[in-house]
N, C-alpha and C positions, 0 to 999 in steps of 0.2 A: 547850628550844628551841622557839620559836613558828614556824609554817608559815605561810608569806605565801602563801595559796591564790590570790591574783591573780596572783603570780609563776609558780606551779606553772600555772596555767591558760593562762598567757600560752607558757609555753615549751612545754606539752603542745600547743597550737594552732600554735606555731613548729613543731613536730616534725612533726605532721600535715601541715602545708604543704609541708614538706622532704621529706617520704616521698611525697605526691602531685607534688610536682615531680620528685623522682630515679623515680617510676613512670611518668611522661609523658616525660619528657627521656632518660632512661636506661634504666630496667630494660625498657622495653616495645622498645626499639631492641636491646637486649643479647640480649632474648629472640628477637626476629626474625633477627637474626645468628646466634644458637645454632640457632635452627630451620633457617635456612637452610643451615649449616653441616653439621648432621647429616642434612639432605636430600641434601646432596653427597655426605656420607658414605656414606648408603644406597645412594645411585645407582651409587657407584663399587664398592661391595660386592655390589649386583647385577651389574653390569656384569662384576666379576671372577668371579662365580657363573657368569653366563652364559657368560664365556671359557671357564672350568675345564671346563664340560658340552660345551662345543663341542670343546674339545682331548681329553677323553675320548672322545667320539663320533668325533672324525678319527683319533685311536689305535685305536679298535675297529675303524674301517673299514680304516685301515692294517693292522691285524692279520688281518683277514679277507681283504684284499687279497693279504697274504704267504701267507696259507694256501692261496690259490686258487691263486697263482702256483705255490707247493710242488706242489699236487696236479697242475697242468696241467704241469709242467715236463717230465716224460716222454713226456706226451701230444704236447707241441710239439717233443720231439727226437725223437721216433718222427715225426712229420709232415714235420719237416724232411728226415729220411733219406730217406722216401718222395720228396718232392720232388725232393732231388737224386737219387736213384735214375732219377726219371722224366725229370729234366733230362738226364742222362747218356745215357739211352736215344735222348732226343730229338735230342741232338747227333751220335751214332752213327748215328742214321737218317739226320739231315742228311747226314753226312759220307757214308754210303753212296750217298746221292743225288746228291751232286755228284760222287763218282767215276764213276758210272754215266752221270751227265751228258757228262762229260769225256770218258769210252770213247765214247760216240755221237757227241760233237763229233768226236773224233780219227776216228772211222770214217766221219764223213761230209764230213769236211775236203776230200777230193779232190774229191768230186763237186760241193761248193759253187764250189771254185776253178773246175773245168770248166764250171760255169753262170755264173759271173761273169766267165769268159775269153769265152764264147760272147755272153754280154750287152753287154760292153765293143765287143767284134769287130763286134756288130750296129748298136750305138750309133754307133760310131766310122763306120761305112759308112753310117749314116742322114745322121749330121751333114756328112759329105762330100759325100752328094749334094744336102743342102740349099745347103752353100757352093758347090758347082759349080752348081746351080740360081740361087741368087742372083747369082752372078759373071754368069752368062750373063744374066739379066734386067738387070743394071746395063749390060753391053755391048751389048744390043740396044734399049737403051732409045731409042723413037722415038715419033713422035706415034701410030702405030696401037698402040702397046703401051700406051701411057698411056691411050688410049681405050678399051682392052678392061680394064684394070685399073679405071678410072672405071665401065665398065659394070657388071663383076661386083660392085664396091663397092655401087654403086645398087641392082643386083638383090638382094644381101643386106640392105640398108637396108628395100628394100620389104617383104621376105618377115620381117622380123623380128617375134618375138612380141609382144603386149601387156605382158607383166610386164618384160621387158627393155627395151623401149621407155620404160615409167615409169620404169625402175632409171636408164637413161641419161639422161631429162629432168630427174629429181631431183639426179643429178651434175653437169648442166651448172649447174642453177639453184645448187648450192652453190659451184662455182669459178668461176661468172660468167663461163664461157669454155668454147669446144669446142676440142680440138687435134685434127689429122687429120695423120698420117705418113704418108709415101711416100719411097721409096727416092730419088725426085728431084723436082725441080719440076715441079708440073703447070701447065700453060699457064693463063692467067688465066681464060677462057671456062669450062675445066673447075673450076676451083676456085669460080667464080659457080656453075655448075649443081650442083656437090656442097653448097655452102653453103645454097642454096635447100632442095635436097632434104632437107638435114638439119634445118634449120628447120621445113620443113613436116611432117615425121614426127615430131620429138619436139616438136612445138608451143611453140618458145621462140624467142627474139629475142636471145641471147646472143651475144657473138662467137664467130666461127669463124675459128681460126689454123691455118695450114697450115706445116707443117715437114718438113725433110729428115731420114731417119734411115737411114743405110746398112745397118743392121741389121734393117732393116724390108723385107721382099719383098712387099710388096701394099699395101692402104692401109688403117689402123688408126686408128680414134675412139676418143680419150680423154676421159672426164668424170667429175670427180669421184672418181678411181681406178678407175673402170669402163671396159673395153674392149670394142670391137666393131669386127669388120671382116674382111677376107678377106687371108690371108696364107700363104705357103708353110710357115710353122711349123706352121700345121693339119695338112698333110700328113706333116710330120716325127713330129708327135705321134702320128696315126693308124698310121705305120710303126711307130712305137717300141711303141705297144700291140700289134700284131699280131705282131711278134719276141717281147715279153713272153710274149704267149699262147701263141705256139709254143712257147718254151723251158720254160714251164710245163707243156705238154702233154708236151712229150718227158722232164721229169724226173718225171712222174707214170709214164710208161711205163716209164721206166728201174728207178723203186721197186718196182713190181710183182714179187711173190715169184716168178711163174715166169720173168720176164725176168732177176733176180737169178740164179737158177739157170742160165738160158742162158748169162748171162757167164760165171758160176764155170767151168760145163762147157767153154766156148771157151776 
C-alpha cells in the first residue's frame, strides 16, 4: 500500500489547525470557566471553614458563659436573698415611720384645729373690718374724701423707688396704657392732675384710663401686670401678718415642754 505523503501532510496540518482553533476558541475558555468554578468552590470552602470556626468559637463562648452562670448562680441567689431582706427591713422601717407620723399627727390634730379656728376668726374679723371700712368709704364719698385719696396717691407716687418706677414704666410701654382704679369716679380736674403726675414720674406718654372698681378702697395704678398705689387692703394685709405672728408666737409658747407640763397639771 502506497502512502500519500501529501495527503498525510495535509491532514496533519488540518489537525494542527483544528487543535489550535480548539485551544483558542474552546479550551482556553473551558479552562477559564473551570478555574473560575474552582475559585468559587475554594471561596465557599473557605467561608464554610470560617463559619465552622466561628460556630466553634461561639459554642465555646456559650459553654464558658454557661459555666460562669452556673458558678455565679448561688452567689446571685444569695445576693437576691440579702437584697430582699434589706428591702423588707426598709419597708418595715417605713411602716414604723408612717405609724409614728400618724401618731404625732393625731396628737397634734386638736392643736392644729384650734390654731386654724383662731386664724379663721382673726381673718374673718379683719375682712369684716375691711368691708365695713370700704362701705363707709363709699357712703362718705365726697369732694373732700376724693381729694384726700388723690393727695395720698400722689404722695405715694412721689416717694416711689427707682426700681419700682422703672418696672411700672416698662409695664406701661408694654400695654400702651395705664389703668387707674378708684371706688368711685374722680372729677375731671383730679384725673388731669393724676394723669400728668403719672406721666411725669414714669416718663411716658401712654394713655391713662380711669376706671371705677367697687372692690378698690383707694387708688391703684396698673400697668403690664404690675400694680402700685394706696388701698385699704394694705392695712388688711398688715393686720393679717400681725395676727399670724401673734398666733405663731402663741403656738411656740404652748409647745414649750414647761408649758405642756403646766397644762397637764392643770
